[in-house]
Structures are given as structure tokens and as C-alpha cells.
C-alpha positions in Angstrom: 66.1 89.1 186.8 64.0 88.3 189.8 61.5 90.9 188.7 61.4 89.5 185.2 60.7 86.0 186.6 57.9 87.4 188.8 56.3 89.1 185.7 56.5 85.8 183.8 54.9 83.9 186.6 52.0 86.5 186.9 51.6 86.3 183.1 51.1 82.6 183.2 48.7 82.8 186.1 46.7 85.4 184.3 46.7 83.4 181.1 45.5 80.3 183.0 42.8 82.3 184.6 41.5 83.7 181.3 41.7 80.2 179.8 39.6 78.8 182.6 37.1 81.6 182.4 36.8 81.1 178.6 36.2 77.3 179.0 33.6 77.9 181.7 31.7 80.4 179.4 31.8 78.0 176.5 30.5 75.2 178.7 27.7 77.4 179.9 26.8 78.3 176.4 26.8 74.7 175.2 24.6 73.7 178.2 22.1 76.5 177.3 22.0 75.5 173.6 21.5 71.8 174.4 18.9 72.3 177.2 17.0 75.3 175.7 17.0 74.8 171.9 13.6 76.5 171.6 15.0 79.7 173.0 17.9 79.6 170.7 15.6 78.9 167.7 13.4 81.8 168.6 16.3 84.1 168.6 17.5 82.8 165.3 14.1 83.1 163.7 13.7 86.8 164.7 14.6 87.7 161.1 11.6 88.9 159.1 10.6 86.3 156.5 8.2 86.2 153.6 5.9 83.2 153.1 7.6 80.4 151.2 4.9 77.8 151.7 1.9 77.1 154.0 1.2 74.4 156.5 -1.8 72.6 155.0 -3.3 69.2 155.8 -5.2 69.1 152.5 -3.3 68.5 149.3 -3.3 72.1 148.0 -0.8 73.6 145.7 -0.4 77.1 144.2 1.5 77.7 140.9 2.8 81.2 140.2 4.5 83.0 137.3 6.7 86.0 137.4 6.4 88.4 134.4 9.1 91.0 134.2 10.3 91.1 130.6 9.1 89.0 127.7 5.5 88.2 126.7 5.9 85.4 124.2 4.0 82.7 126.1 1.4 84.5 128.2 -1.6 83.6 126.0 -0.4 80.0 125.6 -0.1 79.7 129.4 -3.7 81.2 129.8 -4.9 78.6 127.3 -3.2 75.6 129.1 -4.4 76.7 132.5 -7.9 77.2 131.1 -7.9 73.7 129.6 -7.4 72.2 133.1 -9.4 74.9 134.9 -6.4 75.7 137.0 -6.2 79.2 138.6 -2.7 80.7 139.0 -1.1 83.8 140.5 0.9 86.0 138.1 3.3 88.5 139.7 3.9 91.3 137.2 6.3 94.2 137.1 4.8 97.7 136.7 6.9 98.3 133.6 5.5 95.0 132.1 2.0 96.4 132.7 2.9 99.5 130.8 4.1 97.4 127.8 1.4 94.7 127.8 -1.8 96.0 129.4 -3.9 93.7 127.1 -2.1 90.7 128.6 -2.7 91.9 132.2 -6.4 92.2 131.3 -6.4 88.8 129.7 -4.9 87.2 132.8 -7.5 88.9 135.0 -10.4 88.0 132.7 -9.3 84.4 132.6 -9.7 84.3 136.4 -6.1 84.4 137.4 -4.7 86.6 140.2 -2.5 89.5 139.0 -0.2 90.5 141.8 2.8 92.9 142.4 6.4 92.1 141.3 7.6 95.7 142.0 7.4 98.6 139.6 11.0 98.5 138.1 12.4 95.2 139.3 14.8 96.9 141.7 16.8 95.3 144.5 14.7 96.2 147.5 17.4 95.8 150.1 19.1 98.8 148.4 16.1 101.0 148.9 14.7 102.8 152.0 11.4 101.8 153.5 9.7 104.9 151.9 11.2 104.0 148.5 10.0 100.4 148.8 6.4 101.6 149.6 6.5 104.1 146.8 7.6 101.4 144.3 4.9 99.0 145.5 2.2 101.6 145.2 3.3 102.6 141.8 2.9 99.0 140.6 -0.4 98.5 142.5 -1.8 101.6 140.8 -1.0 100.3 137.4 -2.4 96.8 138.0 -5.6 98.3 139.6 -5.9 100.6 136.6 -6.2 97.7 134.3 -7.9 95.0 136.4 -9.9 97.1 138.8 -8.4 95.0 141.7 -5.6 96.3 143.9 -2.9 93.6 144.6 -2.5 92.3 148.2 0.6 90.1 147.5 4.1 90.9 146.2 7.0 88.8 145.0 10.2 90.7 145.7 12.4 91.1 142.7 15.2 88.5 142.5 13.8 86.9 145.6 15.9 89.5 147.4 14.9 90.9 150.8 16.0 92.1 154.2 14.1 93.1 157.4 13.6 96.6 156.2 11.9 95.6 152.9 9.7 93.0 154.5 8.6 95.4 157.2 7.9 98.0 154.4 5.7 95.5 152.5 3.7 94.6 155.5 3.3 98.2 156.6 0.9 98.8 153.8 -1.1 95.6 154.4 0.6 93.5 151.7 2.1 90.0 152.1 5.5 89.1 150.6 5.5 85.7 148.8 8.4 83.5 147.9 8.3 79.8 146.9 9.4 76.4 148.1 9.5 74.7 144.7 11.6 76.4 142.0 11.1 75.0 138.5 14.4 76.7 137.3 12.6 77.2 134.0 14.6 80.4 133.5 17.7 78.3 133.0 16.1 76.9 129.8 16.0 73.4 131.3 14.5 70.7 129.1 10.8 70.1 129.7 11.5 66.7 131.3 13.8 68.2 133.8 11.3 70.9 134.8 8.6 68.2 135.2 10.8 66.1 137.4 11.9 69.0 139.6 8.4 70.2 140.2 6.5 67.0 140.6 9.1 65.5 142.9 9.3 68.5 145.3 5.6 69.5 145.6 4.0 68.8 149.0 0.7 70.1 150.6 0.9 73.9 150.9 3.7 74.3 148.2 4.1 77.4 146.1 5.7 76.7 142.7 7.7 79.3 140.8 7.5 79.6 137.0 8.2 82.4 134.6 5.9 83.6 131.8 8.6 83.7 129.1 10.7 80.7 129.9 11.6 78.5 126.9 10.1 75.1 127.9 7.5 76.0 130.5 4.5 75.7 128.1 5.8 72.3 127.1 6.2 71.1 130.7 3.1 72.6 132.3 0.4 70.2 131.0 2.3 67.1 132.4 2.9 68.8 135.7 -0.8 69.7 136.1 -1.9 66.2 135.0 0.6 64.5 137.4 -0.4 66.6 140.4 -4.1 66.2 139.7 -3.6 62.4 139.5 -1.9 62.6 142.9 -4.9 64.2 144.4 -3.8 67.8 144.5 -6.2 70.8 144.2 -4.8 74.0 142.6 -5.6 77.3 144.3 -4.4 80.8 143.8 -1.9 82.0 146.5 -4.4 84.3 148.1 -6.5 81.3 148.9 -3.5 79.2 150.0 -2.2 81.5 152.6 -3.7 81.7 156.1 -5.7 84.6 157.4 -5.9 85.8 161.0 -3.1 85.0 163.5 -0.2 83.0 162.1 3.5 82.4 162.6 6.3 81.9 160.1 8.9 79.3 161.0 12.6 79.5 160.2 12.0 77.8 156.8 9.4 80.4 155.8 6.4 78.0 156.3 3.3 79.9 157.4 1.6 78.1 160.3 -1.5 78.7 162.3 -0.7 80.7 165.5 -2.1 77.9 167.7 0.2 75.2 166.2 
């Protein structure tokens, strides 16, 4: 019985010791987080990110369209953009290039950027780095074959990525591009809702996402362009929006000059 009591006493001493150690460790961790938030932030931002938007002092905005399946509205979009002399960036899937090479050429001839949206619209995190590179190059070859210009930007299918796919993209000198303003036009929102979503969210350096075959995008686009022009915005293609040279990407995906 005496031995049992001694074991119980040792158990409680050990338990108090471990509890005290745990509390001390937690306190030390909290002190570090509070007093050195930059270091914690740097660790948290170690994940590889694409560019969602760009730090810009000027009121610049880029509008982009993803083209993966339908082709109903491409010419109408070209006409609307041409009416306002707005250059845009179109991210096209390689299989879409196969089906609609005349539309790819029409986009290029109208002065728009034609960039990469993968070859088959696969989920890149499910692919190896070599498979990602092969898929990108297959799409690049098709676009270059039609336009004579090899893409330098890619929008990852489904907006889906991981460190492996981002590193694979950058390993061949391309830049992955997301967006910070989503029109949600693919949900077949009414034109008024699309207009409100976009015009209320755009800020200097924004990249806006549309789709080339969404139901109400052609209806919404003129008002969006007119509103942003009235607010003093200048439209530029994404290749002119993003920064060259040394840069950083913060935890929100904003591309910033390295010196800032």
C-alpha cells in the first residue's frame, strides 16, 4: 500500500512538472509571436504563390478572360474591347486552340495578349513537375504556332496550385497569374451583379477574371469599362501590369517591388 501511495505521489509530481513545462513553452511561443511578428509572417509566407495583383501607385487595371470550352462570345468581346480601345489578356487552353485557331488569331490580331491556360485543363497539383512543364510547353507550342508569339504567363486551371506546380511554371521562365477581382460570371449572374462586383472591388493594380463564354459578360462589360474609365483607370494587359526585375510577393499574392 505504501508503495502504491509513493507511485501516486510521483505520478502527480511528474504531471505537475510536465504541466509547468508546457505552460512555459506556450508562454515563450506567445512572447515570440507578439514580439517578432515579422519572423512569424516570413515563415507563414514561405509558400510559393502566383501573382494575384500588383502594387501600383497609378490607377492601372488588367482585365482577363479564360477560354477553355465555348466560343460563343469571343468575337463580341473583341468588338466591345475594340470599341473602347481596351487591351485584355486571354488565357486559352491548348485544346481550345485546336478547336478555334481562327479565334486565337483574331484575338492576337486585335492587339490582345494570348496566354497559357494549360493544354488540357488538368489539376496541376496532381501532376509531377515534369508533367506540368510538358503540359505548359504543349500549349505554348500551339499558341505560338498560331500567333507567332510564345506565351510568358499562365493561369493555372481551376486556380489550383501547390509549391510543386508554381516552381515548375517558374522553372521555364513563365509567371503564374491569378486574380484579386472575380466577376463570378461563370455562375450566370445577372449583368447588374457582375457590374457591381467588379466595379466595387477594383483597386490600383487589380487583375479581373472573366470568361469568354459566360452568359452575361458581354452585357456587363461595356458598363464596367465605362465606369472604370470615368474613375480614372487605365487598362493595360497583364504583361504590362506585372513588375519586372526584383520583386516580392506578399501573403495575399500582391506583387511588390523588392525595395518596398
